[in-house]
C-alpha positions in Angstrom: -12.5 9.5 -9.9 -9.9 10.4 -7.3 -6.7 8.3 -7.0 -5.0 7.6 -3.7 -1.4 6.5 -3.7 -0.5 4.8 -0.5 3.0 4.4 0.9 4.6 3.0 4.1 2.3 2.1 7.0 -0.8 3.2 5.2 -0.1 0.9 2.3 0.3 -2.0 4.8 -2.9 -1.1 6.7 -5.0 -1.0 3.6 -3.2 -3.8 1.8 -2.9 -2.0 -1.5 -0.6 0.4 -3.3 -3.5 2.6 -4.4 -7.2 3.1 -4.2 -9.6 4.8 -6.7 -12.5 6.6 -5.2 -15.5 6.8 -7.5 -16.6 10.4 -6.6 -16.4 13.6 -8.6 -15.6 15.7 -5.5 -14.7 15.1 -1.9 -12.8 16.6 1.0 -9.7 15.1 2.6 -11.8 14.6 5.8 -14.3 12.4 3.9 -11.5 10.5 2.2 -9.9 9.7 5.6 -13.2 8.3 6.9 -13.3 5.9 3.9 -9.6 4.9 4.5 -10.3 4.2 8.2 -13.2 2.0 7.2 -11.0 0.0 4.7 -8.1 -0.2 7.1 -7.0 -3.4 8.9 -5.6 -1.1 11.7 -7.4 2.3 11.8 -4.9 3.7 14.3 -2.4 4.0 11.4 -4.7 6.3 9.5 -4.0 9.2 11.9 -3.8 12.5 10.1 -1.2 13.8 12.6 1.2 11.0 11.5 0.7 11.3 7.8 2.1 13.5 5.1 -0.5 14.2 2.4 0.0 15.8 -1.0 -2.6 16.7 -3.6 -1.1 16.7 -7.1 2.4 17.1 -5.5 1.4 20.0 -3.2 1.3 19.7 0.6 -2.3 19.5 1.7 -1.8 22.1 4.4 -1.2 24.7 1.7 -4.5 24.1 0.0 -6.9 23.8 3.0 -5.8 20.8 5.1 -8.6 18.4 5.9 -11.2 20.7 4.3 -9.4 20.8 1.0 -11.7 20.1 -1.9 -10.5 17.1 -4.0 -11.8 16.7 -7.5 -11.9 14.1 -10.3 -8.4 13.5 -11.7 -6.6 14.6 -8.5 -3.9 12.3 -7.2 -3.6 12.1 -3.4 -0.3 10.7 -2.1 -0.3 9.6 1.6 2.9 8.7 3.4 3.4 7.6 7.0 5.7 9.9 8.9 8.4 8.0 10.9 9.1 9.5 14.4 12.2 8.9 16.4 13.2 9.8 19.8 
């Protein structure tokens, strides 16, 4: 199982603090498809406006959307706030 910790706008869009995905392996790309399907507002689940860490490591360091996520991994997803 893969655990997703949801913070900020993502938490609000999904309506939960966390989600457990019952897969032994996945990619971040596949996980985002599932999140968009569960979201009340899929626009919030936009990878360009999210900070994603896998076991505390920025996902861009380990392959970005193509990173392989395995059982026991904890994915933390935080909405990035933009100002201007």
